[in-house]
Residue frames relative to the residue before (quaternion, step in Angstrom):
aa qw qx qy qz dx dy dz
M 1.0000 0.0000 0.0000 0.0000 0.00 0.00 0.00
P 0.5137 -0.6323 0.4678 0.3429 3.58 -1.04 0.70
Q 0.5369 -0.6356 0.4600 0.3101 3.56 -1.15 0.71
P 0.5035 -0.6308 0.4683 0.3596 3.63 -0.93 0.71
L 0.5152 -0.6300 0.4672 0.3454 3.55 -1.11 0.58
I 0.7536 0.1612 -0.1215 0.6256 3.61 1.19 -0.50
D 0.0399 0.7959 -0.5989 0.0794 3.58 -0.69 1.10
I 0.0247 -0.8216 0.5652 -0.0700 3.56 -0.45 1.29
N 0.0225 0.8180 -0.5727 0.0492 3.60 -0.79 0.95
G 0.8776 -0.0622 -0.0135 0.4752 3.53 -0.83 1.18
L 0.2190 0.8218 -0.4987 0.1674 3.55 1.14 0.70
A 0.0764 0.8065 -0.5787 0.0940 3.60 -0.72 1.08
K 0.0074 -0.7739 0.6330 0.0181 3.57 -1.20 0.54
T 0.0853 -0.7732 0.6284 0.0050 3.52 -0.95 1.04
F 0.1357 -0.7290 0.6646 0.0919 3.54 -1.22 0.70
G 0.7831 -0.1753 0.0659 0.5930 3.55 0.07 1.30
P 0.8191 -0.1796 0.1376 0.5271 3.57 -0.70 -1.02
I 0.6050 0.5837 -0.3485 0.4145 3.59 1.27 -0.24
K 0.2056 -0.7688 0.5956 0.1088 3.56 -0.80 1.04
A 0.1935 -0.8313 0.5148 0.0801 3.59 -0.06 1.34
V 0.7744 0.0419 -0.0111 0.6312 3.55 1.06 -0.77
A 0.1517 -0.8549 0.4961 -0.0085 3.56 -0.64 1.20
G 0.8326 -0.2719 0.1419 0.4612 3.54 0.29 1.28
V 0.1882 0.8170 -0.5124 0.1856 3.56 0.92 0.98
S 0.0331 0.7940 -0.6066 0.0233 3.61 -0.96 0.87
F 0.3179 0.7181 -0.5911 0.1842 3.54 -0.93 0.92
S 0.2253 -0.7547 0.5913 0.1732 3.58 -1.26 0.22
V 0.1815 -0.7523 0.6225 0.1169 3.57 -1.28 0.42
D 0.2764 -0.7762 0.5537 0.1208 3.55 -0.78 1.15
K 0.6376 -0.4762 0.4328 0.4236 3.51 -1.35 0.19
G 0.7587 0.3276 -0.2587 0.5002 3.60 -0.87 0.94
E 0.6516 0.5103 -0.3370 0.4488 3.58 1.24 -0.11
V 0.1327 -0.7317 0.6596 0.1092 3.56 -1.14 0.70
L 0.1461 -0.8213 0.5512 0.0176 3.53 -0.37 1.31
G 0.2186 -0.7394 0.6215 0.1391 3.60 -0.80 0.98
F 0.1529 -0.7856 0.5973 0.0511 3.56 -0.73 1.12
L 0.0283 -0.8578 0.5084 -0.0702 3.52 -0.21 1.35
G 0.2886 0.7492 -0.5763 0.1526 3.56 -1.21 0.47
P 0.5610 -0.5741 0.4459 0.3961 3.63 -1.16 0.36
N 0.6974 -0.4322 0.3656 0.4394 3.50 -1.38 0.18
G 0.8086 0.2501 -0.1961 0.4952 3.54 -0.91 0.96
A 0.4706 0.7087 -0.4255 0.3086 3.61 1.25 0.10
G 0.5964 -0.5727 0.3671 0.4261 3.56 1.22 -0.47
K 0.3639 0.7627 -0.4763 0.2428 3.58 1.26 0.16
S 0.7355 0.4262 -0.2563 0.4600 3.58 0.62 -1.13
T 0.6110 0.5442 -0.3536 0.4534 3.57 1.06 -0.69
T 0.6344 0.5177 -0.3205 0.4763 3.60 0.99 -0.82
M 0.6610 0.5113 -0.3105 0.4531 3.59 0.89 -0.98
K 0.6545 0.5186 -0.3100 0.4545 3.60 0.94 -0.82
M 0.6653 0.4828 -0.3154 0.4741 3.58 1.05 -0.69
I 0.6058 0.5542 -0.3542 0.4476 3.57 1.06 -0.74
T 0.7546 0.4097 -0.2117 0.4667 3.55 0.91 -0.95
G 0.5626 -0.6458 0.3752 0.3544 3.61 1.26 0.02
Y 0.5124 0.6499 -0.4244 0.3674 3.62 1.23 0.13
L 0.7647 0.1989 -0.1217 0.6007 3.54 1.24 -0.25
A 0.3569 -0.7491 0.5127 0.2205 3.60 -0.74 1.01
P 0.4298 -0.7070 0.4957 0.2640 3.61 -0.91 0.84
S 0.4942 -0.6287 0.5066 0.3223 3.50 -1.25 0.43
A 0.7691 -0.0621 0.0470 0.6344 3.55 1.29 -0.58
G 0.6922 0.4909 -0.3527 0.3944 3.53 -1.30 0.31
S 0.3316 -0.7524 0.5446 0.1652 3.53 -1.31 0.09
V 0.1218 -0.7516 0.6429 0.0838 3.56 -1.25 0.54
F 0.0632 -0.7627 0.6433 0.0197 3.56 -0.99 0.99
V 0.0615 -0.7784 0.6247 0.0099 3.53 -0.95 0.96
S 0.8205 -0.0960 -0.0170 0.5633 3.56 -0.50 1.22
G 0.7366 -0.4278 0.2140 0.4781 3.51 1.04 0.81
Y 0.5856 0.5670 -0.3584 0.4551 3.62 1.29 -0.21
D 0.3566 -0.6882 0.5866 0.2350 3.59 -0.97 0.87
V 0.4198 -0.7415 0.4675 0.2353 3.59 -0.50 1.24
A 0.6644 0.5052 -0.3127 0.4534 3.62 0.99 -0.74
R 0.7711 0.3749 -0.2108 0.4695 3.58 0.89 -0.84
D 0.7926 0.1356 -0.0662 0.5908 3.57 1.12 -0.55
P 0.0388 -0.8484 0.5273 0.0249 3.62 0.57 1.05
I 0.6423 0.5271 -0.3500 0.4324 3.62 0.96 -0.72
G 0.6327 0.5280 -0.3162 0.4701 3.58 1.02 -0.80
A 0.6688 0.5039 -0.2796 0.4697 3.56 0.95 -1.00
Q 0.6961 0.4862 -0.2730 0.4522 3.59 0.89 -1.00
G 0.5794 0.5626 -0.3743 0.4556 3.60 1.21 -0.42
E 0.6943 0.4803 -0.2640 0.4665 3.60 1.20 -0.51
M 0.7697 0.3495 -0.1839 0.5016 3.58 1.22 -0.17
G 0.2629 -0.6939 0.6407 0.1973 3.47 -1.39 0.40
Y 0.1109 -0.8165 0.5661 0.0244 3.54 -0.90 0.92
L 0.1312 -0.7386 0.6589 0.0559 3.51 -0.97 1.03
A 0.2356 -0.8123 0.5226 0.1071 3.55 -0.24 1.31
E 0.6487 -0.4881 0.4164 0.4093 3.53 -1.28 0.26
G 0.8066 0.2135 -0.1852 0.5192 3.59 -0.73 1.05
A 0.2975 -0.7918 0.4884 0.2145 3.63 1.27 -0.09
P 0.0144 0.8421 -0.5391 0.0062 3.63 0.61 1.02
A 0.0845 0.7758 -0.6204 0.0777 3.58 -1.06 0.77
Y 0.5727 -0.5565 0.4542 0.3950 3.57 -1.31 0.07
G 0.3675 -0.8115 0.4169 0.1804 3.52 -0.21 1.33
E 0.6555 0.5187 -0.3202 0.4458 3.55 1.10 -0.68
M 0.6017 0.5578 -0.3595 0.4446 3.63 1.25 -0.30
T 0.4206 -0.6132 0.5815 0.3300 3.53 -1.29 0.21
P 0.6500 -0.4971 0.3751 0.4355 3.64 -1.20 0.32
H 0.6279 0.5376 -0.3452 0.4445 3.61 1.03 -0.71
Q 0.6635 0.4967 -0.2840 0.4821 3.57 0.94 -0.91
F 0.6830 0.4982 -0.2960 0.4446 3.53 0.84 -0.96
L 0.6868 0.4814 -0.2927 0.4592 3.58 0.86 -0.87
N 0.6139 0.5231 -0.3403 0.4834 3.56 1.14 -0.64
F 0.6209 0.5399 -0.3181 0.4709 3.57 1.08 -0.78
V 0.6762 0.4872 -0.2877 0.4718 3.55 0.86 -0.95
A 0.6371 0.5348 -0.3214 0.4525 3.58 1.03 -0.82
A 0.6352 0.5088 -0.3217 0.4840 3.60 1.02 -0.83
V 0.6390 0.5312 -0.3285 0.4490 3.61 0.91 -0.87
R 0.6912 0.4768 -0.2596 0.4771 3.55 1.14 -0.82
G 0.6191 -0.5997 0.3304 0.3847 3.56 1.27 0.02
F 0.4911 0.6523 -0.4469 0.3655 3.61 1.26 0.18
K 0.0648 -0.7854 0.6155 0.0122 3.54 -1.16 0.75
G 0.8708 0.1846 -0.1017 0.4442 3.49 -1.36 0.40
V 0.8427 -0.0579 0.0881 0.5280 3.55 -0.97 -1.02
E 0.6392 0.5372 -0.3438 0.4297 3.60 0.93 -0.82
K 0.6332 0.5278 -0.3251 0.4635 3.57 1.04 -0.79
E 0.6459 0.5121 -0.3127 0.4721 3.60 0.88 -1.00
R 0.6883 0.4860 -0.3127 0.4385 3.60 0.81 -0.93
A 0.6460 0.5215 -0.3280 0.4508 3.63 0.93 -0.87
V 0.6604 0.5050 -0.3048 0.4646 3.62 0.98 -0.85
A 0.6480 0.5418 -0.2996 0.4437 3.51 0.97 -0.94
I 0.6649 0.4956 -0.3013 0.4707 3.58 0.94 -0.93
A 0.6536 0.5013 -0.3194 0.4685 3.63 0.95 -0.89
V 0.6388 0.5182 -0.3262 0.4659 3.63 0.94 -0.83
D 0.6764 0.4974 -0.3007 0.4523 3.60 0.87 -0.93
R 0.6970 0.4899 -0.2832 0.4404 3.61 0.87 -0.92
T 0.7416 0.3676 -0.2082 0.5212 3.58 1.14 -0.53
Q 0.3998 -0.7671 0.4370 0.2467 3.61 1.31 0.14
L 0.3038 0.7851 -0.4677 0.2693 3.52 0.87 1.09
A 0.3798 0.7901 -0.4429 0.1879 3.58 1.24 -0.20
Q 0.6978 0.5024 -0.2916 0.4191 3.62 0.93 -0.85
V 0.7562 0.3120 -0.2075 0.5365 3.63 1.19 -0.31
L 0.2896 0.8252 -0.4589 0.1570 3.56 1.31 0.12
H 0.7918 0.2732 -0.1561 0.5236 3.64 1.00 -0.72
Q 0.4982 0.6084 -0.4486 0.4248 3.58 1.13 0.60
S 0.5413 -0.6357 0.4204 0.3553 3.62 -0.90 0.80
I 0.5738 -0.6437 0.3917 0.3209 3.57 -0.96 0.89
D 0.5818 0.6052 -0.3420 0.4222 3.56 1.18 -0.73
T 0.7320 0.4331 -0.2399 0.4680 3.58 1.04 -0.75
L 0.5041 0.6748 -0.4063 0.3542 3.64 1.27 -0.02
S 0.5523 -0.5552 0.4983 0.3721 3.57 -1.25 0.37
K 0.6709 -0.4978 0.3761 0.4009 3.53 -1.29 0.34
G 0.6493 0.5316 -0.3086 0.4478 3.54 1.04 -0.79
F 0.6659 0.4758 -0.2987 0.4909 3.61 0.99 -0.82
K 0.6081 0.5412 -0.3583 0.4570 3.57 1.01 -0.70
R 0.6388 0.5239 -0.3174 0.4655 3.55 1.04 -0.85
R 0.6668 0.4987 -0.3083 0.4601 3.59 0.97 -0.77
V 0.5928 0.5317 -0.3680 0.4800 3.59 1.11 -0.57
G 0.6492 0.5107 -0.3193 0.4645 3.56 0.99 -0.81
I 0.6401 0.5009 -0.3305 0.4797 3.65 0.96 -0.76
A 0.6393 0.5368 -0.3329 0.4386 3.62 0.95 -0.85
Q 0.6964 0.4406 -0.3201 0.4673 3.63 0.84 -0.77
A 0.6177 0.5632 -0.3517 0.4214 3.60 1.13 -0.53
I 0.7659 0.3588 -0.1856 0.5002 3.58 1.07 -0.79
L 0.4000 0.7747 -0.4422 0.2106 3.57 1.27 -0.22
H 0.7672 0.3449 -0.1966 0.5038 3.64 0.93 -0.83
D 0.4338 -0.7427 0.4238 0.2840 3.59 1.31 0.40
P 0.1270 0.8486 -0.5067 0.0831 3.59 0.79 1.00
P 0.5460 -0.6359 0.4294 0.3364 3.61 -1.12 0.48
V 0.7321 0.2984 -0.1805 0.5852 3.58 1.33 -0.31
L 0.0430 -0.7769 0.6275 0.0280 3.58 -0.98 0.86
I 0.0839 -0.7581 0.6458 0.0347 3.54 -0.97 0.94
M 0.0293 0.8368 -0.5399 0.0860 3.60 -0.39 1.19
D 0.1786 -0.7946 0.5771 0.0609 3.54 -0.65 1.21
E 0.8247 -0.1451 0.0342 0.5456 3.59 -0.38 1.31
P 0.0160 0.8640 -0.5031 -0.0101 3.64 0.68 0.98
T 0.7581 0.3585 -0.2266 0.4953 3.65 1.04 -0.51
D 0.3208 0.7571 -0.5089 0.2548 3.59 1.25 0.31
G 0.8351 0.1903 -0.1633 0.4896 3.57 -0.89 0.99
L 0.5508 0.6138 -0.3981 0.4017 3.61 1.20 0.05
D 0.4333 -0.6544 0.5300 0.3210 3.62 -1.10 0.55
P 0.7294 -0.4550 0.2614 0.4389 3.63 -1.15 0.29
N 0.6619 0.4986 -0.3182 0.4604 3.60 0.98 -0.73
Q 0.6440 0.4981 -0.3105 0.4906 3.57 1.08 -0.73
K 0.6193 0.5279 -0.3542 0.4607 3.58 0.98 -0.73
F 0.6394 0.5201 -0.3349 0.4566 3.56 0.91 -0.90
A 0.6710 0.5181 -0.3019 0.4361 3.61 0.87 -0.90
V 0.6465 0.4945 -0.3043 0.4949 3.61 1.01 -0.91
R 0.6590 0.4981 -0.3326 0.4549 3.66 0.84 -0.84
R 0.6477 0.4986 -0.3217 0.4779 3.57 0.99 -0.83
L 0.6233 0.5230 -0.3495 0.4645 3.65 1.02 -0.68
I 0.6606 0.4962 -0.3223 0.4620 3.59 0.88 -0.91
A 0.6486 0.5237 -0.3208 0.4496 3.61 0.95 -0.86
S 0.6539 0.5319 -0.3010 0.4460 3.56 1.07 -0.80
M 0.7013 0.4447 -0.2477 0.4990 3.60 1.17 -0.63
A 0.5153 0.7164 -0.3983 0.2502 3.59 1.15 -0.59
K 0.6119 0.5988 -0.3643 0.3665 3.64 0.92 -0.81
D 0.7927 0.3459 -0.1368 0.4829 3.56 0.90 -0.90
K 0.7370 0.3911 -0.2070 0.5108 3.61 1.25 -0.01
A 0.3202 -0.6390 0.6364 0.2901 3.49 -1.44 0.09
I 0.0499 -0.8338 0.5484 -0.0386 3.61 -0.57 1.17
I 0.0807 -0.7607 0.6412 0.0603 3.53 -0.99 0.87
I 0.0818 -0.7947 0.6014 0.0059 3.52 -0.87 1.09
S 0.1890 -0.7592 0.6128 0.1113 3.52 -0.65 1.10
T 0.1507 0.8083 -0.5486 0.1517 3.59 -0.69 1.04
H 0.2594 -0.7164 0.6124 0.2109 3.50 -1.28 0.40
I 0.5607 0.5917 -0.3816 0.4358 3.58 1.32 0.01
L 0.2957 -0.8128 0.4698 0.1765 3.57 -0.12 1.25
E 0.6016 0.5555 -0.3816 0.4287 3.61 1.05 -0.52
E 0.5231 0.6281 -0.3957 0.4188 3.60 1.28 -0.40
V 0.6510 0.5404 -0.3154 0.4298 3.53 0.96 -0.89
D 0.6560 0.4838 -0.2954 0.4983 3.58 0.94 -0.93
A 0.6877 0.5317 -0.2926 0.3985 3.60 0.94 -0.86
V 0.8659 0.1269 -0.0041 0.4839 3.57 0.81 -0.98
C 0.6741 0.5480 -0.2955 0.3974 3.60 1.17 -0.53
S 0.3238 -0.7208 0.5810 0.1949 3.56 -1.12 0.75
R 0.7808 0.0991 -0.0397 0.6156 3.58 1.30 -0.32
A 0.1006 -0.7890 0.6024 0.0662 3.57 -1.15 0.51
I 0.1635 -0.7247 0.6637 0.0867 3.53 -1.27 0.73
I 0.1700 -0.7467 0.6343 0.1059 3.59 -1.05 0.82
I 0.0856 -0.7927 0.6033 0.0178 3.54 -0.76 1.03
D 0.0279 0.7854 -0.6165 0.0477 3.57 -1.04 0.86
R 0.8363 0.0246 -0.0630 0.5441 3.55 -0.88 0.96
G 0.7256 -0.4753 0.2353 0.4385 3.58 0.98 0.90
A 0.7097 0.4142 -0.2577 0.5084 3.60 1.26 0.04
I 0.4736 -0.6421 0.5092 0.3227 3.57 -1.20 0.55
V 0.1291 -0.8064 0.5763 0.0307 3.51 -0.85 1.13
A 0.7869 0.0625 -0.0678 0.6101 3.66 1.27 -0.10
D 0.0431 0.7818 -0.6182 0.0684 3.53 -1.11 0.79
G 0.4309 0.6845 -0.4980 0.3127 3.59 -0.66 1.09
T 0.6427 -0.4507 0.3896 0.4817 3.59 -1.27 -0.09
P 0.6608 -0.4990 0.3674 0.4235 3.56 -1.20 0.33
G 0.6538 0.5286 -0.3051 0.4472 3.54 1.08 -0.70
E 0.6455 0.5158 -0.3040 0.4742 3.52 1.11 -0.80
L 0.6787 0.4741 -0.3123 0.4659 3.55 0.96 -0.79
A 0.6400 0.5227 -0.3319 0.4551 3.57 0.99 -0.79
A 0.6256 0.5464 -0.3539 0.4300 3.61 1.08 -0.65
R 0.6200 0.5364 -0.3524 0.4513 3.60 1.21 -0.30
S 0.4990 0.6609 -0.4200 0.3714 3.58 1.27 -0.06
R 0.5024 -0.6390 0.4634 0.3529 3.60 -1.01 0.58
Y 0.5994 0.5569 -0.3784 0.4330 3.61 1.20 -0.19
Q 0.4606 0.6726 -0.4544 0.3590 3.57 1.22 -0.14
D 0.8423 0.0316 -0.0849 0.5313 3.62 -0.64 1.21
A 0.4066 0.6797 -0.5007 0.3492 3.58 1.19 0.38
V 0.2578 -0.7526 0.5879 0.1467 3.59 -1.21 0.40
T 0.1044 -0.7705 0.6268 0.0505 3.59 -0.98 0.92
V 0.0306 -0.7837 0.6192 -0.0398 3.50 -0.88 1.14
E 0.1707 -0.7644 0.6129 0.1043 3.59 -1.00 0.88
V 0.0702 -0.8153 0.5747 -0.0063 3.51 -0.59 1.23
N 0.5378 -0.6228 0.4523 0.3441 3.62 -1.16 0.55
S 0.7195 -0.4804 0.2941 0.4062 3.58 -1.32 0.31
T 0.6627 0.5335 -0.3299 0.4092 3.60 0.92 -0.75
D 0.7511 0.3916 -0.2025 0.4915 3.54 1.16 -0.62
A 0.4579 0.7632 -0.3936 0.2300 3.50 1.30 -0.44
Q 0.6919 0.4884 -0.3049 0.4357 3.59 0.81 -1.02
G 0.6917 0.4700 -0.2970 0.4609 3.55 0.84 -0.90
A 0.6180 0.5411 -0.3376 0.4597 3.62 1.08 -0.72
R 0.6214 0.5549 -0.3522 0.4265 3.62 0.92 -0.80
K 0.7185 0.4564 -0.2598 0.4560 3.54 0.82 -1.04
A 0.7022 0.4856 -0.2763 0.4414 3.60 0.89 -0.94
L 0.6754 0.4897 -0.3063 0.4585 3.60 0.96 -0.87
K 0.6561 0.5216 -0.3250 0.4380 3.60 0.91 -0.78
A 0.6773 0.4821 -0.2788 0.4807 3.58 1.22 -0.63
L 0.4333 0.7118 -0.4674 0.2951 3.65 1.18 -0.10
P 0.4946 -0.6301 0.4901 0.3438 3.64 -0.92 0.74
G 0.7803 0.3261 -0.2681 0.4614 3.60 -0.97 0.90
V 0.5635 0.5781 -0.3926 0.4406 3.56 1.34 -0.02
N 0.2549 -0.7822 0.5539 0.1280 3.56 -0.72 1.05
D 0.7937 -0.0873 0.1171 0.5906 3.58 0.91 -0.89
M 0.1761 -0.7796 0.5918 0.1046 3.58 -1.29 0.35
L 0.2526 -0.7288 0.6222 0.1341 3.48 -1.02 0.99
D 0.0879 -0.8158 0.5716 0.0014 3.61 -0.66 1.11
I 0.0116 -0.7853 0.6183 -0.0297 3.52 -0.62 1.21
S 0.2902 -0.7791 0.5375 0.1410 3.55 -0.50 1.23
L 0.2402 -0.7794 0.5672 0.1150 3.55 -1.03 0.89
D 0.2676 0.7868 -0.5162 0.2068 3.59 1.26 0.31
G 0.8014 0.2093 -0.1849 0.5290 3.54 -0.81 1.01
D 0.5010 0.6398 -0.4497 0.3706 3.64 1.17 -0.10
M 0.6136 -0.5858 0.4045 0.3417 3.51 -1.24 0.66
R 0.6046 0.5490 -0.3622 0.4493 3.60 1.25 -0.24
G 0.6166 -0.5941 0.3286 0.3986 3.59 1.27 0.14
G 0.6645 -0.5251 0.3219 0.4233 3.59 1.10 0.47
G 0.4308 0.6682 -0.5337 0.2881 3.54 -1.32 -0.15
A 0.3912 -0.7084 0.5374 0.2374 3.57 -1.21 -0.44
V 0.2424 -0.6967 0.6503 0.1812 3.54 -1.34 0.49
L 0.0823 -0.8191 0.5666 -0.0361 3.51 -0.52 1.30
T 0.0797 -0.7841 0.6145 0.0332 3.61 -0.73 1.05
L 0.1982 -0.7942 0.5716 0.0575 3.53 -0.68 1.23
F 0.1833 -0.7835 0.5870 0.0893 3.59 -0.71 1.10
P 0.3892 -0.7696 0.4634 0.2034 3.59 -0.75 1.06
E 0.5032 -0.5627 0.5475 0.3611 3.50 -1.28 0.29
P 0.6730 -0.5207 0.3054 0.4274 3.63 -1.08 0.55
G 0.8265 0.2189 -0.1763 0.4878 3.55 -0.95 0.93
Q 0.6184 0.5572 -0.3567 0.4242 3.62 1.19 -0.02
R 0.1933 -0.7383 0.6339 0.1254 3.50 -1.26 0.70
L 0.2232 -0.8435 0.4816 0.0822 3.56 -0.66 1.07
I 0.5225 0.6977 -0.4145 0.2617 3.54 1.08 -0.58
E 0.6723 0.4824 -0.3180 0.4628 3.66 0.91 -0.77
K 0.6415 0.5145 -0.3250 0.4670 3.59 1.03 -0.80
V 0.6677 0.4959 -0.3080 0.4619 3.59 0.86 -0.90
S 0.6595 0.5147 -0.3126 0.4499 3.57 0.88 -0.93
A 0.6540 0.5142 -0.3105 0.4599 3.58 0.95 -0.88
L 0.6761 0.4971 -0.3040 0.4509 3.59 0.96 -0.83
V 0.6109 0.5475 -0.3370 0.4620 3.54 1.07 -0.76
T 0.6527 0.5134 -0.2845 0.4790 3.59 1.01 -0.91
E 0.6769 0.5141 -0.2885 0.4408 3.55 0.89 -1.04
R 0.7553 0.3919 -0.2129 0.4803 3.59 0.92 -0.91
G 0.3943 -0.7470 0.4616 0.2709 3.62 1.23 -0.20
W 0.2746 0.7710 -0.5318 0.2175 3.57 1.04 0.65
K 0.3608 -0.6922 0.5741 0.2470 3.54 -1.12 0.70
V 0.0176 -0.8157 0.5774 -0.0318 3.60 -0.38 1.23
R 0.4050 -0.7107 0.5230 0.2394 3.52 -1.09 0.77
S 0.7951 -0.0756 0.0342 0.6008 3.60 1.18 -0.53
L 0.0884 -0.7574 0.6461 0.0339 3.53 -1.25 0.57
V 0.0396 0.8454 -0.5193 0.1182 3.56 -0.24 1.31
A 0.2985 -0.7091 0.6118 0.1837 3.53 -1.07 0.88
E 0.3189 -0.7933 0.4907 0.1680 3.58 -0.47 1.23
S 0.3074 -0.6837 0.6250 0.2178 3.55 -1.39 0.37
G 0.6242 -0.5195 0.4191 0.4060 3.54 -1.24 0.39
R 0.2410 -0.7695 0.5781 0.1249 3.55 -1.14 0.76
L 0.4474 -0.7120 0.4820 0.2460 3.53 -0.72 1.08
E 0.5938 0.5735 -0.3487 0.4438 3.57 1.12 -0.73
D 0.6316 0.5397 -0.3102 0.4622 3.56 1.06 -0.84
V 0.6705 0.4797 -0.2899 0.4861 3.60 0.94 -0.92
F 0.6127 0.5590 -0.3421 0.4417 3.60 0.97 -0.85
R 0.6929 0.4715 -0.2732 0.4721 3.56 0.87 -1.03
A 0.6614 0.5273 -0.3101 0.4340 3.53 0.96 -0.82
C 0.7016 0.4556 -0.2553 0.4848 3.57 1.14 -0.75
T 0.8025 0.3437 -0.1419 0.4667 3.62 1.07 -0.54
T 0.6486 0.4318 -0.3529 0.5181 3.57 1.18 0.48
A 0.6817 -0.5357 0.3336 0.3703 3.47 -1.35 0.62
D 0.7342 0.4057 -0.2385 0.4893 3.58 1.06 -0.68
A 0.1555 0.8554 -0.4843 0.0975 3.61 1.19 0.65
G 0.6700 0.5240 -0.3030 0.4298 3.52 1.11 -0.55
N 0.6438 0.5563 -0.3241 0.4135 3.54 1.23 -0.22
G 0.8560 -0.1229 0.0520 0.4995 3.58 -0.20 1.30
G 0.6205 0.5686 -0.3534 0.4084 3.61 1.12 0.32
A 0.7948 -0.3586 0.2564 0.4170 3.46 -1.33 -0.44
G 0.3965 -0.6785 0.5296 0.3191 3.58 1.00 -0.59
Q 0.3963 -0.7171 0.5243 0.2319 3.58 -1.28 0.11
């Protein structure tokens, strides 16, 4: 089997008594876009800094394209592009000056350097601010300058910390499309707190909490762990609400019911009832049949899909065992 482009084993980092990262292990293959998720303080940025060689681990190893990051950081860093948190750059420079500087550091010269810079500028849509000092740019444009320097040398590995932070919806779409266009030929790790990012661009996601991995799978696999997977939501009017509450909760296969009263609501009252299934149960046919049998007037009847937000909360809160995804 081909070696993963990123291979991490037992990675740990302590700061005095604080265990920021606690023995993390995973690998990323060519063609994978890995979403790296976790609440603030979970260890995401610390892990990213160790992968890129900017922070020495307390234990464990990181290999990038076969290079040991601890023993040969220059070799490993030549294989990766890194967008750090906050996209730091030299503020007095213009994007054109900064990208030319980065290209020179990466070993580009002459026509090759001009071509590399031009491609990075085009892919990140920086032309309109190319000769404006970076300090005067908006947060979104600063982020795009950071992305441009990360992809300038077309590395096989990309490590991106919050790549769409500060971007407007159109800019986010453009960056996500750029990531998708590069994904086939690279191993990409995206640290993010924006869960929609995972659905939009990631082929896999890891959730980290208190320095440890608590979930790992495709977005679909993780969403399937949500209690909303195969749940059913039905909105009934006020005259049928009481009877529906009792009958639906008693249906075989129903584990729990969320009851939101619409009394006084501009829609005329009633209730929104979400029925959560027991493991392995599908409820939509049973609920639909009961609604038809009883002749209830319903405003909507929806088969729910799993929610990544639900899984994230279940994996990263103290009450994770209560009605959530588990770990």
